[in-house]
Backbone as CSV, one residue per row, in Angstrom:
resi,resn,N_x,N_y,N_z,CA_x,CA_y,CA_z,C_x,C_y,C_z
1,MET,-18.995,2.415,1.244,-18.142,2.027,0.101,-16.431,1.177,0.621
2,ASP,-16.564,0.030,-0.121,-15.363,-0.993,0.642,-14.030,-0.810,0.460
3,ALA,-13.338,-1.604,0.694,-11.825,-1.667,1.301,-11.434,-1.492,-0.329
4,LYS,-11.541,-1.777,-1.714,-10.700,-2.371,-2.376,-11.020,-0.818,-3.061
5,ASP,-11.981,-0.326,-2.695,-12.393,0.938,-3.841,-11.362,2.204,-2.898
6,LEU,-11.233,2.127,-1.655,-10.301,2.756,-0.863,-8.828,2.752,-1.227
7,ASP,-8.506,1.489,-1.342,-7.183,1.612,-1.624,-7.017,1.464,-3.056
8,THR,-8.192,1.663,-4.002,-7.524,2.206,-5.148,-7.474,3.351,-5.057
9,ARG,-8.323,4.124,-4.515,-8.473,5.755,-4.584,-6.985,6.228,-3.860
10,PHE,-6.537,5.217,-2.857,-4.996,5.828,-2.015,-3.987,5.519,-3.303
11,GLN,-3.968,4.392,-3.505,-2.881,4.409,-4.747,-3.084,5.188,-5.883
12,ASP,-4.033,5.841,-6.244,-4.130,6.593,-7.241,-3.853,7.985,-6.489
13,ALA,-4.211,8.519,-5.646,-3.777,9.429,-4.997,-2.232,9.591,-4.623
14,VAL,-1.616,8.154,-4.454,0.280,8.105,-4.368,0.947,8.432,-5.842
15,ALA,0.441,7.786,-6.613,0.723,8.297,-7.993,0.440,9.558,-8.374
16,ILE,-0.531,10.397,-8.121,-0.369,11.638,-8.223,0.560,12.705,-7.412
17,ALA,0.682,12.245,-6.163,1.960,13.275,-4.956,3.046,12.648,-5.892
18,ASP,3.322,11.159,-5.965,4.969,10.750,-6.896,5.096,11.540,-7.678
19,LYS,4.161,12.187,-8.453,4.523,13.538,-9.840,4.347,15.036,-9.345
20,MET,4.304,15.240,-7.843,4.217,16.291,-7.288,5.779,16.886,-7.095
21,SER,6.208,17.788,-7.095,7.493,18.422,-6.960,7.483,18.894,-5.115
22,GLN,8.439,18.101,-4.453,8.356,18.585,-3.030,8.683,20.190,-3.044
23,ALA,9.451,20.409,-3.764,10.047,22.051,-3.690,8.530,22.481,-3.936
24,THR,7.893,22.442,-4.340,6.497,23.085,-4.394,5.173,23.425,-3.084
25,LEU,5.752,22.148,-2.341,5.093,21.905,-1.258,5.526,22.748,0.174
26,PRO,4.599,23.132,1.302,5.279,23.683,1.784,5.520,22.346,3.005
27,GLN,6.888,22.635,3.946,6.912,21.631,4.742,6.153,21.061,5.879
28,ASP,5.559,21.648,6.209,4.153,21.265,6.933,3.149,20.060,6.458
29,VAL,2.941,20.704,4.648,2.294,19.877,4.246,3.080,18.595,3.737
30,GLN,4.091,18.309,3.409,5.080,17.560,3.669,4.945,16.288,4.320
31,LEU,5.112,16.666,5.642,5.214,16.133,6.769,3.633,15.694,7.356
32,ARG,2.120,16.272,6.992,1.317,15.667,7.065,1.174,14.605,6.026
33,LEU,1.616,14.864,4.938,1.167,14.029,3.685,2.161,12.492,4.205
34,TYR,3.148,12.849,4.860,4.365,11.471,5.353,3.357,10.823,6.106
35,ALA,3.069,11.451,7.227,2.661,11.144,7.989,1.243,10.290,8.332
36,TYR,0.009,10.838,7.214,-1.113,9.883,6.509,-0.458,8.784,6.066
37,TYR,0.693,8.655,5.165,0.988,7.660,4.123,1.707,6.736,5.278
38,LYS,2.499,7.169,5.932,3.137,6.027,6.847,1.804,5.145,8.196
39,GLN,1.006,6.246,8.098,-0.042,5.456,8.939,-0.830,4.666,8.227
40,ALA,-1.228,4.770,7.100,-1.799,4.297,6.097,-1.390,2.807,5.499
41,THR,-0.230,3.097,5.717,0.620,1.829,4.932,1.603,1.012,6.136
42,PHE,1.825,1.487,7.476,2.457,0.656,8.149,1.542,0.601,9.808
43,GLY,0.844,1.320,9.901,0.229,1.881,11.397,0.846,2.573,12.070
44,THR,0.448,2.350,13.183,1.086,3.216,14.285,2.609,3.046,14.285
45,VAL,3.066,4.186,14.889,4.647,4.326,14.861,5.177,3.607,16.284
46,ASP,6.149,2.350,16.023,6.620,1.713,17.235,7.760,2.712,17.761
47,PRO,7.671,3.535,19.174,8.459,4.381,19.871,10.074,3.752,20.011
48,SER,9.797,2.313,19.816,11.035,1.375,20.197,11.995,1.071,19.168
49,SER,11.535,1.194,18.208,12.144,1.095,16.665,12.768,2.268,16.213
50,ILE,13.089,3.539,17.037,13.243,4.749,16.715,14.592,4.790,17.023
51,SER,15.284,5.169,16.038,16.853,5.041,16.627,17.707,6.470,17.224
52,ALA,18.331,6.188,17.940,18.600,7.080,18.728,19.854,8.122,17.995
53,THR,20.016,7.864,16.836,21.161,8.856,15.902,20.488,9.427,14.888
54,TYR,19.064,9.504,14.729,18.576,9.974,13.730,18.693,11.459,13.634
55,GLN,18.525,12.222,12.565,18.705,13.442,12.403,17.505,14.115,12.668
56,LEU,17.554,15.292,12.485,16.634,16.602,12.516,15.585,16.090,11.838
57,ARG,15.386,16.004,10.738,14.590,15.866,9.775,13.888,14.494,10.477
58,ASP,14.290,13.681,10.400,13.808,12.121,10.867,12.955,12.552,11.962
59,ALA,13.159,13.300,12.817,12.360,13.604,14.151,11.303,14.500,13.628
60,PHE,11.392,15.491,13.100,10.184,15.471,13.026,9.212,14.920,11.999
61,LYS,9.681,14.419,11.206,8.746,13.191,10.066,8.075,12.284,11.567
62,THR,8.987,11.806,12.282,8.470,10.589,13.303,7.465,11.242,14.345
63,ASN,7.880,12.886,14.540,6.646,13.454,15.060,5.151,13.537,14.752
64,ALA,5.450,14.112,13.286,4.168,13.892,12.653,3.685,12.979,12.357
65,TRP,3.990,12.161,12.237,3.171,10.517,12.579,2.997,10.397,13.973
66,MET,3.860,10.320,14.617,2.936,9.693,16.216,1.939,10.999,16.640
67,GLN,1.603,12.195,15.554,0.777,13.046,16.393,-0.700,12.312,15.847
68,ILE,-0.329,11.390,14.895,-1.715,11.210,14.066,-2.133,9.186,14.472
69,SER,-1.357,9.089,15.496,-1.217,7.149,15.534,-2.431,7.067,16.322
70,HIS,-3.537,7.924,16.364,-4.693,7.597,17.013,-5.779,7.362,15.495
71,LEU,-5.370,7.441,14.648,-6.042,7.510,13.096,-5.964,5.810,13.099
72,SER,-7.024,5.334,12.339,-6.857,3.706,11.787,-6.284,4.436,10.360
73,ALA,-5.833,2.866,9.843,-5.341,3.286,8.470,-6.176,3.395,7.280
74,ASP,-7.291,3.075,7.698,-8.545,3.579,6.531,-8.776,5.383,6.657
75,GLU,-8.945,5.470,8.144,-8.655,6.754,8.237,-7.568,7.998,7.466
76,ALA,-6.462,7.597,7.831,-5.366,8.145,7.254,-5.281,7.858,5.423
77,LYS,-5.843,6.616,5.429,-5.881,6.896,3.880,-7.004,8.091,3.157
78,GLU,-7.931,7.802,3.840,-9.149,8.981,3.530,-8.379,10.612,3.746
79,LEU,-7.481,10.677,4.950,-7.236,11.814,4.865,-6.266,12.084,4.100
80,TYR,-5.215,11.304,3.429,-4.049,11.278,2.140,-4.794,11.817,0.981
81,ILE,-5.868,11.206,0.495,-6.548,11.301,-0.598,-6.804,12.662,-0.694
82,GLU,-7.870,12.897,0.781,-8.312,14.277,0.210,-7.258,15.560,0.543
83,ALA,-6.446,15.478,1.197,-5.027,16.774,1.100,-4.332,16.410,-0.535
84,ILE,-4.426,15.353,-1.074,-3.688,15.373,-2.410,-4.763,15.682,-3.522
85,HIS,-6.013,15.680,-3.289,-6.739,16.282,-3.860,-7.005,17.674,-3.620
86,SER,-6.927,18.255,-2.404,-6.970,19.551,-2.185,-5.997,20.395,-2.872
87,LEU,-4.644,19.729,-2.640,-3.411,20.461,-3.399,-3.742,20.342,-4.981
88,THR,-4.089,19.544,-5.493,-4.212,19.376,-6.983,-5.385,20.330,-7.762
89,LYS,-6.209,20.729,-6.624,-7.339,21.852,-7.211,-6.912,23.327,-6.810
90,LYS,-5.672,23.516,-6.512,-4.791,24.777,-6.269,-4.654,25.676,-7.393
């Protein structure tokens, strides 16, 4: 599978996610999707860029992202796509 196909499938999954209501998703799922998205689009989180004054919610989001920092962008895209598709099948 080539990178363009992966990017197309990823953008399709992002479009599906944009139509989902956050209120219907458990917070752990929201955090997982956030982490996959950030890793896929920005790469590994840079701990030095984290503000010391951020909120608790931001801490959870950053922690989720840091937990998957070992994944490549392509791996994160695949996991994001799989997660979105598993949610739409429920």
